[in-house]
C-alpha positions in Angstrom: 86.3 132.9 93.8 88.3 130.2 95.6 92.0 130.2 94.8 93.0 127.1 92.9 95.1 124.6 94.9 97.4 121.7 94.2 94.4 119.5 95.3 92.3 121.0 92.5 95.0 120.3 89.9 95.5 116.7 91.2 91.8 116.1 91.0 91.4 117.3 87.4 94.6 115.6 86.3 93.7 112.3 88.0 97.0 112.1 89.8 98.3 112.4 93.4 99.2 115.7 95.0 102.7 114.3 95.2 102.8 114.0 91.4 101.6 117.5 91.0 104.3 118.8 93.3 106.9 117.0 91.4 105.7 118.3 88.1 105.3 122.0 89.1 108.6 122.0 90.9 110.6 120.4 88.0 111.5 117.4 90.0 111.9 113.8 88.7 109.2 111.3 89.5 106.7 111.9 86.7 106.8 111.3 83.0 107.3 114.3 80.7 103.8 113.8 79.2 102.3 113.9 82.7 104.4 116.9 83.6 103.1 118.8 80.6 99.5 117.9 81.3 99.7 119.0 84.9 101.5 122.2 83.9 98.7 123.0 81.4 96.0 122.3 83.9 97.7 124.5 86.4 98.0 127.3 83.9 94.3 127.0 82.8 93.1 127.0 86.4 95.2 130.1 87.2 97.3 128.4 89.9 100.2 130.5 91.2 103.1 129.0 93.1 103.7 132.2 95.0 100.2 132.1 96.6 100.8 128.7 98.2 104.3 129.5 99.2 103.0 132.3 101.3 101.5 129.7 103.7 104.5 130.2 106.0 104.4 134.0 105.8 102.0 136.8 106.6 101.9 136.8 110.4 103.4 133.4 110.9 106.8 132.6 112.5 108.3 131.0 109.4 109.5 128.2 111.7 108.7 124.4 111.6 109.3 122.1 114.6 110.8 118.7 114.2 109.9 116.2 117.0 112.1 113.2 117.3 111.2 109.9 118.9 114.9 108.9 119.1 117.7 109.6 121.6 119.5 112.9 120.9 122.7 111.1 120.0 121.0 109.8 116.8 121.4 113.3 115.4 125.1 113.0 115.8 125.5 109.8 113.9 122.7 109.6 111.3 123.2 112.0 108.4 119.5 112.1 107.5 118.8 115.7 108.4 120.5 117.3 105.4 118.4 115.3 103.0 115.2 116.0 104.8 115.9 119.8 104.9 116.7 119.8 101.2 113.3 118.4 100.4 111.5 120.8 102.8 113.2 123.9 101.5 112.6 122.7 97.9 108.9 122.8 98.6 108.5 125.8 101.0 111.7 127.8 100.4 114.0 128.7 103.3 112.4 128.1 106.7 113.7 127.8 110.3 113.7 124.3 111.6 113.6 124.0 115.4 115.2 120.8 116.5 114.3 119.1 118.8 111.0 120.6 119.9 109.9 120.4 123.5 106.5 121.9 124.4 106.2 123.8 121.1 103.2 126.1 120.9 101.4 127.9 118.1 103.4 131.1 118.8 106.7 129.3 118.4 106.2 127.2 115.3 103.7 127.2 112.4 103.6 123.5 112.1 105.3 120.3 113.3 107.0 117.4 111.5 106.7 114.3 113.7 109.8 112.1 113.0 108.6 108.7 114.0 105.5 106.8 115.0 106.0 107.2 118.8 105.9 110.9 118.6 103.2 112.6 120.7 101.6 115.7 119.4 102.9 118.1 122.1 101.0 121.2 120.9 97.3 120.5 120.3 95.9 122.6 117.4 99.3 123.0 115.7 99.2 121.5 112.1 101.4 118.4 112.0 102.6 115.7 109.6 104.0 112.3 110.6 107.1 111.2 108.8 107.5 107.5 108.2 104.0 106.3 109.2 102.0 104.4 110.3 98.8 106.5 109.9 98.7 109.1 112.5 95.9 110.3 114.7 92.9 112.0 113.1 93.9 115.2 111.4 97.6 114.2 111.3 98.5 112.9 107.8 101.6 110.8 107.3 104.2 110.5 104.6 105.6 107.0 104.5 108.1 104.8 102.6 107.2 101.4 101.3 109.4 99.1 103.4 107.6 96.1 102.0 109.0 96.9 98.6 112.5 97.5 100.0 112.4 94.2 102.0 111.4 92.2 99.0 114.1 93.8 96.8 116.9 93.2 99.4 115.9 89.6 100.2 115.2 88.8 96.6 118.7 90.0 95.7 120.3 88.0 98.6 118.3 84.9 97.6 119.6 85.2 94.0 123.2 85.1 95.5 122.4 81.9 97.3 121.8 83.2 100.8 119.3 81.3 102.9 120.3 82.3 106.5 119.8 86.1 107.0 119.5 88.1 110.2 118.2 91.6 110.4 119.8 93.9 113.1 117.1 96.3 114.1 117.9 99.7 115.5 117.0 103.4 115.7 115.9 103.8 112.1 114.8 107.3 111.2 111.4 107.9 109.4 110.4 104.3 109.6 107.8 102.3 111.4 109.6 99.5 113.2 106.6 97.2 113.3 105.9 97.6 109.6 109.6 97.0 108.7 109.7 93.9 110.9 106.5 92.6 109.3 107.8 93.3 105.8 111.1 91.5 106.4 109.4 88.4 107.9 106.8 88.3 105.0 109.4 88.7 102.3 111.7 86.0 103.9 108.8 83.6 104.1 107.7 84.2 100.5 111.3 83.7 99.2 111.8 80.4 101.1 114.6 81.4 103.5 115.7 78.6 105.8 116.7 80.8 108.8 115.7 84.4 109.4 115.5 86.4 112.6 115.4 90.0 113.8 117.6 91.0 116.7 117.1 94.5 118.2 120.4 96.2 118.9 118.6 99.0 120.8 121.3 101.6 120.1 123.8 102.3 117.4 126.6 101.8 119.9 125.4 98.3 120.7 125.4 97.2 117.1 129.0 95.9 117.0 128.4 93.7 120.0 125.2 92.3 118.5 126.9 91.6 115.2 129.8 90.0 117.0 127.5 87.6 118.9 125.6 86.7 115.7 128.8 85.9 113.8 130.4 83.9 116.6 128.1 81.0 116.6 129.0 77.7 114.9 126.6 78.2 112.1 126.4 82.0 111.6 124.1 83.8 109.2 125.5 84.3 105.7 124.0 87.8 105.5 123.2 90.7 107.8 120.6 93.3 107.0 121.0 96.4 109.2 118.4 99.0 109.8 120.9 101.9 109.6 124.2 102.6 108.0 125.8 103.0 111.4 124.7 99.5 112.4 126.0 98.2 109.1 129.4 99.7 109.7 129.4 98.1 113.2 128.7 94.8 111.5 131.8 95.3 109.2 133.9 96.0 112.3 132.6 92.9 114.1 133.3 90.7 111.0 136.9 92.1 110.7 137.5 91.5 114.4 136.5 87.8 114.0 138.7 87.4 110.9 135.7 87.0 108.6 135.8 88.3 105.0 133.1 90.6 103.7 131.5 89.5 101.5 133.3 86.2 101.3 132.0 84.9 104.6 129.2 87.3 105.3 127.3 89.9 103.3 126.2 93.1 104.8 123.3 95.4 103.7 122.3 98.7 105.1 118.7 99.9 105.1 119.9 103.5 104.6 122.2 104.8 102.0 124.2 107.8 103.3 127.7 109.0 102.2 129.0 106.8 105.0 128.1 103.7 103.0 130.4 104.8 100.1 133.3 105.8 102.3 133.9 102.5 104.2 135.6 99.5 102.7 134.1 97.4 101.3 131.5 100.0 100.3 128.1 99.0 101.7 125.2 97.7 99.6 122.3 99.8 100.8 118.6 100.7 100.4 118.4 104.2 99.1 115.3 105.8 100.6 114.0 109.0 99.1 114.5 111.2 102.1 114.6 114.5 100.2 111.3 113.5 98.5 109.9 112.5 101.9 110.7 116.0 103.2 109.2 117.7 100.1 106.0 115.7 100.4 105.7 116.3 104.1 106.2 120.1 103.5 103.5 120.1 100.8 101.1 118.3 103.2 102.0 120.8 106.0 101.4 123.7 103.6 98.0 122.3 102.7 97.1 122.1 106.4 98.3 125.7 107.0 95.9 127.0 104.4 93.0 125.0 105.7 92.9 122.2 103.1 92.4 118.5 103.9 95.6 116.5 103.6 95.7 112.7 103.3 98.5 110.1 103.7 101.0 109.9 100.9 103.5 107.2 99.9 106.9 108.5 98.9 108.7 107.2 95.8 109.8 103.6 96.1 113.2 102.9 97.7 115.9 101.2 95.6 118.7 98.8 96.4 122.2 100.0 95.4 124.6 97.1 95.3 128.3 97.6 96.2 131.2 95.5 97.5 129.7 94.3 100.8 127.5 91.7 99.2 128.3 88.7 97.2 127.5 85.0 96.5 127.5 82.5 99.4 130.8 80.7 99.6 130.5 77.1 98.7 
């Protein structure tokens, strides 16, 4: 008799595999009634968490490779890895994460997490999951974050504060599709009636301060900057300070990532909190499905939320 899987539970419960994972692992993200219903179905089907957890054991290496499409210096400045690992280990238990991976083969890793849409699958035949979307090649499911929702929330908040001239500083965002993010920003700005919007690519984190300095030095500068990463947002704070501009009095700053860095600087940065731990857990669940021969499909992570702090305020009259 076929061993019951998370897919079987999700099908019978009429929910996503992500919801089943949340319920069975005691994580937030589903209602208590849904959790009880999923747990009862799992019990009735005879599902055992230990059987699926052995997907990374029994002759396997117990190692997962992480392939990055960013420069190595991103690892030193973007504190995303801890949150991702928390989610992966929550789902699979302790595993070795090989970072970065170059020419990984089946004997070196059990599976790959592809951290970015430009990643190439370097080991044909190795199960892989794409982090951040867009949809990957056939057989490579993706876990993605709804940047359209985040863009709408950020720009809606800024519009309510009276902002109509907003520039996005694009950079090496982790687990995000740059094209989808740019499209989401443009669409939300148009929908909300912003007078002036633009996206300027900083290229690297180090270049962020110079880009922000140029944007804020023009006669009619933007009243708000939306930065793809917390490091770019901090660079924008530095540029504003060097120009003698008050944040948020003269310019508001928002980060599209909410790491501890956003809470340590002054003023503290308003930021989009992306569910990176949940992203890691969902990716690990998909990878586990692939390892046991199941079909895995694209999954959307929980919706990001905007956390407002001292770096944003009303437009000065």
